PDB file of N, H, CA, C and O in Angstrom:
ATOM      1  N   MET A   1      -9.982  -5.838 -10.381  1.00  0.00           N
ATOM      2  CA  MET A   1     -10.661  -7.107 -10.309  1.00  0.00           C
ATOM      3  C   MET A   1     -11.794  -7.013  -9.285  1.00  0.00           C
ATOM      4  O   MET A   1     -11.676  -6.316  -8.278  1.00  0.00           O
ATOM      5  N   THR A   2     -12.842  -7.692  -9.542  1.00  0.00           N
ATOM      6  H   THR A   2     -12.938  -8.259 -10.360  1.00  0.00           H
ATOM      7  CA  THR A   2     -13.962  -7.720  -8.623  1.00  0.00           C
ATOM      8  C   THR A   2     -13.530  -8.313  -7.286  1.00  0.00           C
ATOM      9  O   THR A   2     -12.937  -9.390  -7.236  1.00  0.00           O
ATOM     10  N   GLY A   3     -13.827  -7.611  -6.223  1.00  0.00           N
ATOM     11  H   GLY A   3     -14.309  -6.736  -6.264  1.00  0.00           H
ATOM     12  CA  GLY A   3     -13.501  -8.098  -4.891  1.00  0.00           C
ATOM     13  C   GLY A   3     -12.051  -7.959  -4.492  1.00  0.00           C
ATOM     14  O   GLY A   3     -11.654  -8.446  -3.433  1.00  0.00           O
ATOM     15  N   TYR A   4     -11.261  -7.314  -5.304  1.00  0.00           N
ATOM     16  H   TYR A   4     -11.583  -6.919  -6.164  1.00  0.00           H
ATOM     17  CA  TYR A   4      -9.831  -7.174  -5.028  1.00  0.00           C
ATOM     18  C   TYR A   4      -9.522  -5.715  -4.739  1.00  0.00           C
ATOM     19  O   TYR A   4      -9.953  -4.838  -5.488  1.00  0.00           O
ATOM     20  N   ARG A   5      -8.797  -5.437  -3.688  1.00  0.00           N
ATOM     21  H   ARG A   5      -8.447  -6.149  -3.079  1.00  0.00           H
ATOM     22  CA  ARG A   5      -8.456  -4.062  -3.326  1.00  0.00           C
ATOM     23  C   ARG A   5      -6.978  -3.959  -3.018  1.00  0.00           C
ATOM     24  O   ARG A   5      -6.371  -4.880  -2.472  1.00  0.00           O
ATOM     25  N   ASP A   6      -6.416  -2.833  -3.373  1.00  0.00           N
ATOM     26  H   ASP A   6      -6.909  -2.084  -3.817  1.00  0.00           H
ATOM     27  CA  ASP A   6      -5.040  -2.511  -3.012  1.00  0.00           C
ATOM     28  C   ASP A   6      -5.069  -1.369  -2.013  1.00  0.00           C
ATOM     29  O   ASP A   6      -5.877  -0.448  -2.124  1.00  0.00           O
ATOM     30  N   ILE A   7      -4.193  -1.439  -1.053  1.00  0.00           N
ATOM     31  H   ILE A   7      -3.535  -2.187  -0.963  1.00  0.00           H
ATOM     32  CA  ILE A   7      -3.965  -0.319  -0.148  1.00  0.00           C
ATOM     33  C   ILE A   7      -2.507   0.057  -0.326  1.00  0.00           C
ATOM     34  O   ILE A   7      -1.618  -0.766  -0.109  1.00  0.00           O
ATOM     35  N   LEU A   8      -2.263   1.280  -0.715  1.00  0.00           N
ATOM     36  H   LEU A   8      -2.986   1.948  -0.892  1.00  0.00           H
ATOM     37  CA  LEU A   8      -0.900   1.746  -0.913  1.00  0.00           C
ATOM     38  C   LEU A   8      -0.456   2.524   0.312  1.00  0.00           C
ATOM     39  O   LEU A   8      -1.080   3.515   0.689  1.00  0.00           O
ATOM     40  N   LEU A   9       0.616   2.075   0.927  1.00  0.00           N
ATOM     41  H   LEU A   9       1.123   1.270   0.621  1.00  0.00           H
ATOM     42  CA  LEU A   9       1.200   2.746   2.076  1.00  0.00           C
ATOM     43  C   LEU A   9       2.641   3.089   1.734  1.00  0.00           C
ATOM     44  O   LEU A   9       3.413   2.220   1.329  1.00  0.00           O
ATOM     45  N   TYR A  10       2.991   4.320   1.893  1.00  0.00           N
ATOM     46  H   TYR A  10       2.364   5.025   2.223  1.00  0.00           H
ATOM     47  CA  TYR A  10       4.375   4.708   1.646  1.00  0.00           C
ATOM     48  C   TYR A  10       5.106   4.724   2.979  1.00  0.00           C
ATOM     49  O   TYR A  10       4.854   5.573   3.833  1.00  0.00           O
ATOM     50  N   ILE A  11       6.020   3.764   3.141  1.00  0.00           N
ATOM     51  H   ILE A  11       6.224   3.074   2.447  1.00  0.00           H
ATOM     52  CA  ILE A  11       6.719   3.537   4.394  1.00  0.00           C
ATOM     53  C   ILE A  11       8.215   3.629   4.132  1.00  0.00           C
ATOM     54  O   ILE A  11       8.727   3.066   3.163  1.00  0.00           O
ATOM     55  N   GLN A  12       8.896   4.335   4.997  1.00  0.00           N
ATOM     56  H   GLN A  12       8.481   4.792   5.784  1.00  0.00           H
ATOM     57  CA  GLN A  12      10.343   4.445   4.848  1.00  0.00           C
ATOM     58  C   GLN A  12      10.976   3.062   4.948  1.00  0.00           C
ATOM     59  O   GLN A  12      10.516   2.206   5.703  1.00  0.00           O
ATOM     60  N   THR A  13      12.019   2.864   4.189  1.00  0.00           N
ATOM     61  H   THR A  13      12.393   3.559   3.575  1.00  0.00           H
ATOM     62  CA  THR A  13      12.689   1.560   4.124  1.00  0.00           C
ATOM     63  C   THR A  13      13.040   1.042   5.509  1.00  0.00           C
ATOM     64  O   THR A  13      12.847  -0.141   5.789  1.00  0.00           O
ATOM     65  N   GLU A  14      13.548   1.897   6.373  1.00  0.00           N
ATOM     66  H   GLU A  14      13.705   2.857   6.145  1.00  0.00           H
ATOM     67  CA  GLU A  14      13.965   1.452   7.703  1.00  0.00           C
ATOM     68  C   GLU A  14      12.779   1.046   8.593  1.00  0.00           C
ATOM     69  O   GLU A  14      12.980   0.408   9.625  1.00  0.00           O
ATOM     70  N   ASP A  15      11.562   1.404   8.212  1.00  0.00           N
ATOM     71  H   ASP A  15      11.398   1.923   7.373  1.00  0.00           H
ATOM     72  CA  ASP A  15      10.368   1.051   8.988  1.00  0.00           C
ATOM     73  C   ASP A  15       9.604  -0.138   8.410  1.00  0.00           C
ATOM     74  O   ASP A  15       8.590  -0.543   8.978  1.00  0.00           O
ATOM     75  N   GLN A  16      10.061  -0.702   7.303  1.00  0.00           N
ATOM     76  H   GLN A  16      10.884  -0.373   6.841  1.00  0.00           H
ATOM     77  CA  GLN A  16       9.322  -1.771   6.652  1.00  0.00           C
ATOM     78  C   GLN A  16       9.243  -3.040   7.498  1.00  0.00           C
ATOM     79  O   GLN A  16       8.210  -3.710   7.497  1.00  0.00           O
ATOM     80  N   LYS A  17      10.307  -3.385   8.216  1.00  0.00           N
ATOM     81  H   LYS A  17      11.147  -2.841   8.217  1.00  0.00           H
ATOM     82  CA  LYS A  17      10.276  -4.588   9.040  1.00  0.00           C
ATOM     83  C   LYS A  17       9.170  -4.475  10.091  1.00  0.00           C
ATOM     84  O   LYS A  17       8.405  -5.417  10.299  1.00  0.00           O
ATOM     85  N   LYS A  18       9.092  -3.336  10.740  1.00  0.00           N
ATOM     86  H   LYS A  18       9.713  -2.570  10.571  1.00  0.00           H
ATOM     87  CA  LYS A  18       8.061  -3.107  11.751  1.00  0.00           C
ATOM     88  C   LYS A  18       6.670  -3.149  11.101  1.00  0.00           C
ATOM     89  O   LYS A  18       5.740  -3.722  11.670  1.00  0.00           O
ATOM     90  N   ALA A  19       6.529  -2.557   9.935  1.00  0.00           N
ATOM     91  H   ALA A  19       7.284  -2.092   9.474  1.00  0.00           H
ATOM     92  CA  ALA A  19       5.247  -2.544   9.227  1.00  0.00           C
ATOM     93  C   ALA A  19       4.822  -3.957   8.855  1.00  0.00           C
ATOM     94  O   ALA A  19       3.648  -4.303   8.989  1.00  0.00           O
ATOM     95  N   ILE A  20       5.755  -4.774   8.393  1.00  0.00           N
ATOM     96  H   ILE A  20       6.708  -4.493   8.284  1.00  0.00           H
ATOM     97  CA  ILE A  20       5.449  -6.156   8.039  1.00  0.00           C
ATOM     98  C   ILE A  20       4.942  -6.917   9.255  1.00  0.00           C
ATOM     99  O   ILE A  20       3.968  -7.663   9.160  1.00  0.00           O
ATOM    100  N   GLU A  21       5.593  -6.733  10.387  1.00  0.00           N
ATOM    101  H   GLU A  21       6.384  -6.127  10.463  1.00  0.00           H
ATOM    102  CA  GLU A  21       5.170  -7.418  11.612  1.00  0.00           C
ATOM    103  C   GLU A  21       3.738  -7.038  11.980  1.00  0.00           C
ATOM    104  O   GLU A  21       2.935  -7.905  12.323  1.00  0.00           O
ATOM    105  N   ILE A  22       3.421  -5.771  11.913  1.00  0.00           N
ATOM    106  H   ILE A  22       4.073  -5.066  11.634  1.00  0.00           H
ATOM    107  CA  ILE A  22       2.079  -5.292  12.250  1.00  0.00           C
ATOM    108  C   ILE A  22       1.051  -5.824  11.253  1.00  0.00           C
ATOM    109  O   ILE A  22      -0.004  -6.319  11.649  1.00  0.00           O
ATOM    110  N   LEU A  23       1.358  -5.723   9.966  1.00  0.00           N
ATOM    111  H   LEU A  23       2.215  -5.321   9.644  1.00  0.00           H
ATOM    112  CA  LEU A  23       0.423  -6.181   8.946  1.00  0.00           C
ATOM    113  C   LEU A  23       0.215  -7.695   8.990  1.00  0.00           C
ATOM    114  O   LEU A  23      -0.895  -8.167   8.742  1.00  0.00           O
ATOM    115  N   GLU A  24       1.250  -8.455   9.298  1.00  0.00           N
ATOM    116  H   GLU A  24       2.152  -8.072   9.499  1.00  0.00           H
ATOM    117  CA  GLU A  24       1.103  -9.915   9.400  1.00  0.00           C
ATOM    118  C   GLU A  24       0.198 -10.273  10.574  1.00  0.00           C
ATOM    119  O   GLU A  24      -0.621 -11.185  10.460  1.00  0.00           O
ATOM    120  N   ARG A  25       0.329  -9.572  11.701  1.00  0.00           N
ATOM    121  H   ARG A  25       0.994  -8.831  11.794  1.00  0.00           H
ATOM    122  CA  ARG A  25      -0.568  -9.821  12.841  1.00  0.00           C
ATOM    123  C   ARG A  25      -2.007  -9.499  12.455  1.00  0.00           C
ATOM    124  O   ARG A  25      -2.927 -10.243  12.794  1.00  0.00           O
ATOM    125  N   TYR A  26      -2.197  -8.399  11.754  1.00  0.00           N
ATOM    126  H   TYR A  26      -1.450  -7.795  11.478  1.00  0.00           H
ATOM    127  CA  TYR A  26      -3.535  -8.007  11.307  1.00  0.00           C
ATOM    128  C   TYR A  26      -4.098  -9.040  10.333  1.00  0.00           C
ATOM    129  O   TYR A  26      -5.275  -9.393  10.408  1.00  0.00           O
ATOM    130  N   LYS A  27      -3.263  -9.515   9.430  1.00  0.00           N
ATOM    131  H   LYS A  27      -2.307  -9.228   9.369  1.00  0.00           H
ATOM    132  CA  LYS A  27      -3.672 -10.502   8.435  1.00  0.00           C
ATOM    133  C   LYS A  27      -4.162 -11.784   9.101  1.00  0.00           C
ATOM    134  O   LYS A  27      -5.131 -12.388   8.641  1.00  0.00           O
ATOM    135  N   GLU A  28      -3.506 -12.200  10.172  1.00  0.00           N
ATOM    136  H   GLU A  28      -2.720 -11.709  10.546  1.00  0.00           H
ATOM    137  CA  GLU A  28      -3.916 -13.408  10.889  1.00  0.00           C
ATOM    138  C   GLU A  28      -5.334 -13.289  11.436  1.00  0.00           C
ATOM    139  O   GLU A  28      -6.056 -14.283  11.509  1.00  0.00           O
ATOM    140  N   LYS A  29      -5.738 -12.084  11.819  1.00  0.00           N
ATOM    141  H   LYS A  29      -5.152 -11.276  11.761  1.00  0.00           H
ATOM    142  CA  LYS A  29      -7.057 -11.855  12.413  1.00  0.00           C
ATOM    143  C   LYS A  29      -8.126 -11.534  11.374  1.00  0.00           C
ATOM    144  O   LYS A  29      -9.317 -11.703  11.638  1.00  0.00           O
ATOM    145  N   GLN A  30      -7.716 -11.076  10.209  1.00  0.00           N
ATOM    146  H   GLN A  30      -6.749 -10.939   9.995  1.00  0.00           H
ATOM    147  CA  GLN A  30      -8.645 -10.643   9.169  1.00  0.00           C
ATOM    148  C   GLN A  30      -8.516 -11.556   7.961  1.00  0.00           C
ATOM    149  O   GLN A  30      -7.645 -11.346   7.117  1.00  0.00           O
ATOM    150  N   SER A  31      -9.358 -12.553   7.871  1.00  0.00           N
ATOM    151  H   SER A  31     -10.065 -12.724   8.557  1.00  0.00           H
ATOM    152  CA  SER A  31      -9.238 -13.545   6.809  1.00  0.00           C
ATOM    153  C   SER A  31      -9.337 -12.996   5.382  1.00  0.00           C
ATOM    154  O   SER A  31      -8.759 -13.610   4.485  1.00  0.00           O
ATOM    155  N   PRO A  32     -10.037 -11.869   5.104  1.00  0.00           N
ATOM    156  CA  PRO A  32     -10.098 -11.393   3.721  1.00  0.00           C
ATOM    157  C   PRO A  32      -8.741 -10.955   3.141  1.00  0.00           C
ATOM    158  O   PRO A  32      -8.588 -10.856   1.923  1.00  0.00           O
ATOM    159  N   ILE A  33      -7.776 -10.699   4.004  1.00  0.00           N
ATOM    160  H   ILE A  33      -7.901 -10.779   4.993  1.00  0.00           H
ATOM    161  CA  ILE A  33      -6.462 -10.293   3.506  1.00  0.00           C
ATOM    162  C   ILE A  33      -5.739 -11.525   2.994  1.00  0.00           C
ATOM    163  O   ILE A  33      -5.475 -12.461   3.748  1.00  0.00           O
ATOM    164  N   GLU A  34      -5.420 -11.517   1.697  1.00  0.00           N
ATOM    165  H   GLU A  34      -5.636 -10.756   1.084  1.00  0.00           H
ATOM    166  CA  GLU A  34      -4.765 -12.679   1.104  1.00  0.00           C
ATOM    167  C   GLU A  34      -3.253 -12.531   1.009  1.00  0.00           C
ATOM    168  O   GLU A  34      -2.524 -13.513   1.149  1.00  0.00           O
ATOM    169  N   SER A  35      -2.778 -11.317   0.771  1.00  0.00           N
ATOM    170  H   SER A  35      -3.370 -10.519   0.657  1.00  0.00           H
ATOM    171  CA  SER A  35      -1.340 -11.160   0.624  1.00  0.00           C
ATOM    172  C   SER A  35      -0.907  -9.750   1.003  1.00  0.00           C
ATOM    173  O   SER A  35      -1.687  -8.799   0.962  1.00  0.00           O
ATOM    174  N   ILE A  36       0.346  -9.654   1.367  1.00  0.00           N
ATOM    175  H   ILE A  36       0.980 -10.427   1.401  1.00  0.00           H
ATOM    176  CA  ILE A  36       0.981  -8.381   1.702  1.00  0.00           C
ATOM    177  C   ILE A  36       2.296  -8.349   0.941  1.00  0.00           C
ATOM    178  O   ILE A  36       3.070  -9.306   0.989  1.00  0.00           O
ATOM    179  N   SER A  37       2.549  -7.255   0.240  1.00  0.00           N
ATOM    180  H   SER A  37       1.920  -6.479   0.201  1.00  0.00           H
ATOM    181  CA  SER A  37       3.823  -7.154  -0.469  1.00  0.00           C
ATOM    182  C   SER A  37       4.325  -5.712  -0.421  1.00  0.00           C
ATOM    183  O   SER A  37       3.549  -4.766  -0.284  1.00  0.00           O
ATOM    184  N   PHE A  38       5.624  -5.578  -0.536  1.00  0.00           N
ATOM    185  H   PHE A  38       6.254  -6.346  -0.647  1.00  0.00           H
ATOM    186  CA  PHE A  38       6.257  -4.274  -0.585  1.00  0.00           C
ATOM    187  C   PHE A  38       6.980  -4.126  -1.911  1.00  0.00           C
ATOM    188  O   PHE A  38       7.643  -5.055  -2.374  1.00  0.00           O
ATOM    189  N   GLU A  39       6.851  -2.974  -2.510  1.00  0.00           N
ATOM    190  H   GLU A  39       6.312  -2.220  -2.134  1.00  0.00           H
ATOM    191  CA  GLU A  39       7.557  -2.664  -3.745  1.00  0.00           C
ATOM    192  C   GLU A  39       8.223  -1.303  -3.588  1.00  0.00           C
ATOM    193  O   GLU A  39       7.672  -0.399  -2.960  1.00  0.00           O
ATOM    194  N   SER A  40       9.372  -1.174  -4.144  1.00  0.00           N
ATOM    195  H   SER A  40       9.819  -1.909  -4.654  1.00  0.00           H
ATOM    196  CA  SER A  40      10.073   0.097  -4.109  1.00  0.00           C
ATOM    197  C   SER A  40       9.457   1.058  -5.124  1.00  0.00           C
ATOM    198  O   SER A  40       9.253   0.695  -6.282  1.00  0.00           O
ATOM    199  N   ASP A  41       9.165   2.271  -4.693  1.00  0.00           N
ATOM    200  H   ASP A  41       9.330   2.566  -3.752  1.00  0.00           H
ATOM    201  CA  ASP A  41       8.591   3.284  -5.580  1.00  0.00           C
ATOM    202  C   ASP A  41       9.103   4.667  -5.151  1.00  0.00           C
ATOM    203  O   ASP A  41       8.315   5.518  -4.740  1.00  0.00           O
ATOM    204  N   PRO A  42      10.413   4.887  -5.246  1.00  0.00           N
ATOM    205  CA  PRO A  42      10.993   6.135  -4.744  1.00  0.00           C
ATOM    206  C   PRO A  42      10.484   7.394  -5.454  1.00  0.00           C
ATOM    207  O   PRO A  42      10.550   8.486  -4.888  1.00  0.00           O
ATOM    208  N   GLN A  43       9.987   7.260  -6.662  1.00  0.00           N
ATOM    209  H   GLN A  43       9.933   6.373  -7.122  1.00  0.00           H
ATOM    210  CA  GLN A  43       9.473   8.422  -7.402  1.00  0.00           C
ATOM    211  C   GLN A  43       7.957   8.557  -7.288  1.00  0.00           C
ATOM    212  O   GLN A  43       7.366   9.430  -7.926  1.00  0.00           O
ATOM    213  N   TRP A  44       7.329   7.717  -6.496  1.00  0.00           N
ATOM    214  H   TRP A  44       7.808   7.009  -5.979  1.00  0.00           H
ATOM    215  CA  TRP A  44       5.878   7.727  -6.273  1.00  0.00           C
ATOM    216  C   TRP A  44       5.112   7.553  -7.578  1.00  0.00           C
ATOM    217  O   TRP A  44       4.053   8.154  -7.761  1.00  0.00           O
ATOM    218  N   GLU A  45       5.633   6.740  -8.477  1.00  0.00           N
ATOM    219  H   GLU A  45       6.493   6.251  -8.329  1.00  0.00           H
ATOM    220  CA  GLU A  45       5.009   6.529  -9.785  1.00  0.00           C
ATOM    221  C   GLU A  45       3.676   5.789  -9.691  1.00  0.00           C
ATOM    222  O   GLU A  45       2.787   6.018 -10.511  1.00  0.00           O
ATOM    223  N   ALA A  46       3.523   4.902  -8.702  1.00  0.00           N
ATOM    224  H   ALA A  46       4.245   4.716  -8.036  1.00  0.00           H
ATOM    225  CA  ALA A  46       2.286   4.127  -8.581  1.00  0.00           C
ATOM    226  C   ALA A  46       1.075   5.003  -8.288  1.00  0.00           C
ATOM    227  O   ALA A  46      -0.052   4.631  -8.616  1.00  0.00           O
ATOM    228  N   VAL A  47       1.292   6.145  -7.683  1.00  0.00           N
ATOM    229  H   VAL A  47       2.207   6.447  -7.416  1.00  0.00           H
ATOM    230  CA  VAL A  47       0.174   7.035  -7.342  1.00  0.00           C
ATOM    231  C   VAL A  47       0.181   8.329  -8.146  1.00  0.00           C
ATOM    232  O   VAL A  47      -0.609   9.233  -7.869  1.00  0.00           O
ATOM    233  N   SER A  48       1.045   8.428  -9.118  1.00  0.00           N
ATOM    234  H   SER A  48       1.686   7.694  -9.342  1.00  0.00           H
ATOM    235  CA  SER A  48       1.156   9.668  -9.882  1.00  0.00           C
ATOM    236  C   SER A  48      -0.146  10.047 -10.572  1.00  0.00           C
ATOM    237  O   SER A  48      -0.465  11.232 -10.671  1.00  0.00           O
ATOM    238  N   SER A  49      -0.909   9.060 -11.055  1.00  0.00           N
ATOM    239  H   SER A  49      -0.650   8.098 -10.975  1.00  0.00           H
ATOM    240  CA  SER A  49      -2.177   9.372 -11.726  1.00  0.00           C
ATOM    241  C   SER A  49      -3.185   9.977 -10.756  1.00  0.00           C
ATOM    242  O   SER A  49      -3.982  10.828 -11.152  1.00  0.00           O
ATOM    243  N   PHE A  50      -3.165   9.551  -9.489  1.00  0.00           N
ATOM    244  H   PHE A  50      -2.517   8.860  -9.168  1.00  0.00           H
ATOM    245  CA  PHE A  50      -4.057  10.144  -8.496  1.00  0.00           C
ATOM    246  C   PHE A  50      -3.709  11.611  -8.261  1.00  0.00           C
ATOM    247  O   PHE A  50      -4.594  12.459  -8.144  1.00  0.00           O
ATOM    248  N   TYR A  51      -2.426  11.897  -8.194  1.00  0.00           N
ATOM    249  H   TYR A  51      -1.707  11.209  -8.289  1.00  0.00           H
ATOM    250  CA  TYR A  51      -1.998  13.271  -7.983  1.00  0.00           C
ATOM    251  C   TYR A  51      -2.354  14.155  -9.190  1.00  0.00           C
ATOM    252  O   TYR A  51      -2.761  15.305  -9.022  1.00  0.00           O
ATOM    253  N   GLU A  52      -2.200  13.619 -10.387  1.00  0.00           N
ATOM    254  H   GLU A  52      -1.870  12.685 -10.524  1.00  0.00           H
ATOM    255  CA  GLU A  52      -2.552  14.376 -11.584  1.00  0.00           C
ATOM    256  C   GLU A  52      -4.047  14.671 -11.608  1.00  0.00           C
ATOM    257  O   GLU A  52      -4.444  15.791 -11.929  1.00  0.00           O
ATOM    258  N   ALA A  53      -4.876  13.698 -11.277  1.00  0.00           N
ATOM    259  H   ALA A  53      -4.553  12.788 -11.016  1.00  0.00           H
ATOM    260  CA  ALA A  53      -6.320  13.893 -11.230  1.00  0.00           C
ATOM    261  C   ALA A  53      -6.697  14.923 -10.173  1.00  0.00           C
ATOM    262  O   ALA A  53      -7.608  15.726 -10.375  1.00  0.00           O
ATOM    263  N   SER A  54      -5.995  14.895  -9.051  1.00  0.00           N
ATOM    264  H   SER A  54      -5.255  14.242  -8.887  1.00  0.00           H
ATOM    265  CA  SER A  54      -6.266  15.845  -7.979  1.00  0.00           C
ATOM    266  C   SER A  54      -5.957  17.270  -8.412  1.00  0.00           C
ATOM    267  O   SER A  54      -6.688  18.201  -8.076  1.00  0.00           O
ATOM    268  N   LYS A  55      -4.877  17.436  -9.155  1.00  0.00           N
ATOM    269  H   LYS A  55      -4.283  16.680  -9.428  1.00  0.00           H
ATOM    270  CA  LYS A  55      -4.505  18.770  -9.648  1.00  0.00           C
ATOM    271  C   LYS A  55      -5.580  19.322 -10.574  1.00  0.00           C
ATOM    272  O   LYS A  55      -5.875  20.516 -10.541  1.00  0.00           O
ATOM    273  N   LEU A  56      -6.168  18.460 -11.401  1.00  0.00           N
ATOM    274  H   LEU A  56      -5.929  17.489 -11.428  1.00  0.00           H
ATOM    275  CA  LEU A  56      -7.204  18.895 -12.329  1.00  0.00           C
ATOM    276  C   LEU A  56      -8.460  19.351 -11.605  1.00  0.00           C
ATOM    277  O   LEU A  56      -9.113  20.295 -12.049  1.00  0.00           O
ATOM    278  N   LYS A  57      -8.810  18.709 -10.509  1.00  0.00           N
ATOM    279  H   LYS A  57      -8.279  17.943 -10.148  1.00  0.00           H
ATOM    280  CA  LYS A  57     -10.009  19.076  -9.752  1.00  0.00           C
ATOM    281  C   LYS A  57      -9.816  20.371  -8.985  1.00  0.00           C
ATOM    282  O   LYS A  57     -10.774  21.121  -8.798  1.00  0.00           O
ATOM    283  N   ASN A  58      -8.621  20.647  -8.544  1.00  0.00           N
ATOM    284  H   ASN A  58      -7.842  20.037  -8.696  1.00  0.00           H
ATOM    285  CA  ASN A  58      -8.340  21.833  -7.742  1.00  0.00           C
ATOM    286  C   ASN A  58      -7.908  22.935  -8.662  1.00  0.00           C
ATOM    287  O   ASN A  58      -7.616  24.040  -8.206  1.00  0.00           O
TER     288      ASN A  58
END
């Protein structure tokens, strides 16, 4: 979407609470951030296409 960006961070489950606290503080100071969410992706499927593209270039 125009003007919409995702940042994918792979964070261990036990560190997510700390990450949420940090990101929420950052969000308060940076108005362009609209939402923060965590999704489970143990097989790294969300970024698999990036890895496949990288293999083709190398």
